C-alpha positions in Angstrom: 89.0 56.9 32.6 91.7 54.8 32.3 95.6 56.3 31.7 97.9 54.3 30.5 101.4 56.1 31.5 103.1 54.1 29.0 101.4 55.5 26.3 102.1 59.5 27.4 104.9 61.6 26.1 106.6 62.8 29.1 104.9 66.1 29.4 101.6 64.0 29.8 102.7 62.0 32.2 104.3 65.5 34.3 100.8 66.8 34.2 98.5 64.0 34.9 100.7 62.7 38.3 101.2 65.6 39.7 97.5 66.8 40.0 96.9 63.4 41.3 99.5 63.1 43.7 98.9 66.4 45.6 99.6 68.6 48.1 103.1 68.1 48.2 104.9 69.9 50.7 107.9 72.9 48.9 111.1 71.9 49.9 113.2 75.3 49.3 116.6 74.3 48.8 119.8 76.6 49.3 123.1 75.1 47.9 126.6 75.9 47.1 128.7 75.2 44.6 132.9 74.5 44.8 133.6 77.6 43.9 131.5 79.4 46.8 128.5 79.9 44.3 124.8 80.2 46.3 121.5 78.6 44.2 118.3 78.3 46.0 115.6 76.6 44.5 112.1 75.1 45.2 110.9 71.5 44.7 108.0 69.8 45.6 108.9 66.3 44.9 109.9 66.5 49.1 109.0 64.4 52.2 110.3 63.2 55.1 111.0 59.8 55.3 112.4 58.8 58.3 112.7 60.2 61.7 115.3 58.2 63.2 117.8 58.7 61.3 116.4 62.0 60.8 115.7 61.6 56.7 114.0 64.0 54.0 114.0 63.4 50.5 113.8 65.9 47.6 114.1 65.1 43.7 115.2 67.9 41.0 114.2 66.0 38.4 115.8 66.3 35.1 113.8 68.8 33.0 111.2 67.5 30.8 112.0 70.0 28.3 115.5 69.5 27.2 116.6 66.8 29.7 119.2 69.4 31.1 119.8 69.0 35.0 118.8 71.5 37.5 122.0 73.8 39.3 120.6 72.6 42.6 121.7 68.9 41.9 125.2 70.0 40.5 125.8 72.0 43.5 124.6 68.7 46.0 127.4 66.8 43.6 129.5 68.6 44.4 129.3 69.9 48.0 127.2 67.4 49.7 125.1 69.7 52.4 122.3 71.7 51.9 119.7 73.8 54.0 115.6 73.0 53.1 113.8 75.7 54.3 110.4 75.3 54.8 108.1 77.6 52.7 104.8 78.9 54.4 102.2 81.6 52.9 104.2 84.7 53.2 106.9 83.9 50.9 105.1 81.8 48.7 105.2 84.1 46.1 109.4 85.7 46.3 109.6 81.4 46.5 107.7 81.2 43.0 110.1 83.5 41.3 113.0 82.1 42.4 111.9 78.7 40.4 113.1 80.8 37.2 116.1 79.6 35.3 118.5 82.2 36.2 122.0 81.5 34.4 124.1 79.1 36.8 125.8 81.5 39.5 123.1 83.7 39.7 122.0 84.0 43.3 118.9 83.7 44.0 118.5 85.3 47.4 119.3 88.4 45.8 116.7 88.2 42.5 113.6 87.1 44.8 114.6 89.4 47.7 115.1 86.7 50.3 117.8 87.1 53.1 121.1 85.2 53.7 121.9 84.3 56.9 124.6 81.8 57.9 124.0 78.2 58.9 126.0 76.3 61.8 127.0 73.2 60.5 127.1 73.6 56.9 128.2 75.9 54.0 125.0 76.8 52.6 123.3 79.4 53.8 119.7 79.8 55.4 116.3 81.6 54.5 116.7 83.7 57.4 112.3 84.9 56.2 111.5 81.1 56.6 110.5 80.0 60.4 111.7 76.2 59.8 115.3 75.7 58.5 116.8 72.2 58.6 120.7 71.9 57.8 121.3 68.7 56.9 124.4 66.6 55.1 123.5 64.7 52.0 123.8 61.1 52.2 123.3 59.6 48.9 122.0 61.2 45.2 119.8 58.5 43.8 119.2 58.6 39.8 116.3 57.2 38.6 116.9 57.6 34.9 118.4 59.2 32.7 115.5 60.9 30.0 113.5 63.9 31.4 111.2 63.9 33.4 113.9 61.4 35.6 114.2 62.6 39.2 117.6 62.3 41.1 116.4 61.2 44.9 118.5 63.3 47.2 118.8 61.8 50.6 119.5 64.0 52.9 120.0 63.8 56.9 118.7 66.3 59.1 121.4 67.8 61.1 119.8 71.1 62.9 116.4 72.7 63.0 115.8 76.4 63.3 112.2 76.7 64.6 111.3 80.6 64.8 109.7 81.4 68.5 106.7 82.8 67.2 105.3 79.4 66.1 105.7 77.6 69.1 102.8 76.9 71.4 102.0 77.9 74.3 104.6 75.8 76.3 107.2 76.7 73.9 107.9 73.0 73.7 106.6 72.0 70.2 105.3 74.0 66.8 101.4 75.1 66.7 100.3 73.7 63.2 97.7 76.6 63.2 100.1 79.2 63.5 102.7 78.1 60.8 100.8 78.6 57.3 102.2 76.3 55.1 101.7 75.8 51.6 101.6 72.7 49.4 101.4 72.6 45.8 99.1 70.5 43.5 99.0 70.3 39.7 100.0 73.5 37.0 99.8 76.7 39.2 97.7 75.9 42.4 99.1 75.6 45.3 97.0 75.4 48.7 97.5 77.0 52.2 97.4 75.3 55.5 95.1 77.6 58.2 92.4 77.2 60.9 89.7 76.6 58.1 91.8 74.0 56.3 92.8 72.4 59.6 91.1 69.3 61.1 91.0 66.6 63.6 91.3 63.1 62.8 91.1 60.6 65.8 94.1 58.0 65.4 94.3 54.4 66.3 97.3 53.7 68.9 97.6 51.2 70.7 94.3 49.9 71.1 92.6 48.6 67.7 89.1 49.8 66.6 86.5 47.3 66.1 86.0 48.0 62.3 83.3 48.5 59.8 82.7 45.0 59.3 81.5 45.2 63.4 79.1 47.9 62.7 75.2 46.8 62.4 73.9 46.2 59.2 71.6 49.0 59.3 74.5 51.1 60.0 76.7 49.9 57.2 74.2 50.4 55.2 73.1 54.1 56.0 71.8 55.8 53.4 72.6 59.2 55.7 75.7 58.1 57.5 78.8 58.5 55.3 82.3 56.7 54.8 84.3 59.0 56.9 81.1 58.6 59.5 81.5 55.0 59.6 84.6 55.3 60.1 84.7 57.3 63.4 82.1 55.1 64.8 84.3 51.7 64.2 87.4 53.6 65.6 86.0 53.0 69.1 87.8 50.0 70.6 85.2 48.1 72.1 81.2 48.1 71.0 79.7 50.4 72.9 76.8 50.0 75.5 73.7 52.2 76.6 74.6 55.0 78.9 71.5 54.9 80.9 72.8 58.9 82.2 72.8 60.3 78.7 70.0 62.9 78.6 69.9 64.5 75.2 66.5 66.7 74.1 66.6 66.0 70.6 67.1 62.3 71.0 63.9 62.6 73.1 62.0 64.2 70.6 63.2 62.3 67.6 61.7 58.9 69.6 58.6 60.7 70.7 57.4 62.0 67.1 58.7 59.2 64.8 58.2 56.2 67.0 55.0 55.0 65.3 57.1 54.9 62.2 60.9 53.0 62.6 61.7 54.0 59.2 61.8 57.5 59.6 63.1 57.2 63.3 66.0 55.4 62.1 66.6 58.1 59.5 66.2 61.0 62.1 68.5 59.6 64.3 70.7 58.7 61.6 71.2 62.0 60.5 71.5 63.4 63.9 74.5 61.3 64.3 75.5 62.4 61.3 75.9 66.3 63.1 77.4 64.6 65.9 80.6 62.9 64.3 80.9 65.6 61.5 81.9 68.2 65.0 83.9 64.9 66.5 81.1 63.7 68.7 82.0 59.8 68.5 80.5 59.4 72.0 77.2 60.9 71.9 76.7 59.4 68.2 76.9 56.5 69.2 74.3 56.6 72.1 71.8 58.5 69.7 72.3 55.6 67.3 71.9 53.3 70.3 68.9 54.5 71.1 67.5 52.4 67.9 68.4 49.4 69.4 
């Protein structure tokens, strides 16, 4: 299917994009107007865009339904400060409740049952229940259009973070990703949660270059067993591996013993075993298994 967005109405565009561009982290923004009225609202058009200076951006879009603007946008134009409270699983239902279109002047802290906590550098209050709070000054508000669905980029500089000790690692030096069950928005009513079952590691190239999939032998590149992810793991080594004479593996010995008279079947079995090792993150061992057929 090919989707031509120019042929869709604003609601259809929103639905297709929000289902495809996901998951999206949630900015739970507390703001204040010039009269001192507090507003609290979530936005899933949000992310980190710079660490030096520390810049996050969220976008309170114009409502598709009637092209009206949100109280958060009106507030940051009056008082260019915001606290971005990070949302985790323990608070997601209350956060969703706060997104109701309450009349201007309604304090969503009270409606959603959250506790106001004074910030230290900005006027809007923090959400006490949030495990990570960022006090920000608004650097710029950039409108992206004037029709319903148009975003308004609220570009914020993070001045100070407040991090709950309960989510730190054992050394107390950084957030332990396993302890902060972040949530994210998808399309429609769908959300997802970060927990140990959904976390996985991907080895990241640093200063050394990976050899690349084009450098893999043709029998590996064209394997009917190994996936694109597996090939990416194998190609992320910085130099082509060599056979390690000290490598001992009983299953590898059995494969060679039982399938040596049928090279095609032996290849398949070696690739199956290598795939199991790669799926478990054991790249070095997988390479030794594949090299056994060289």
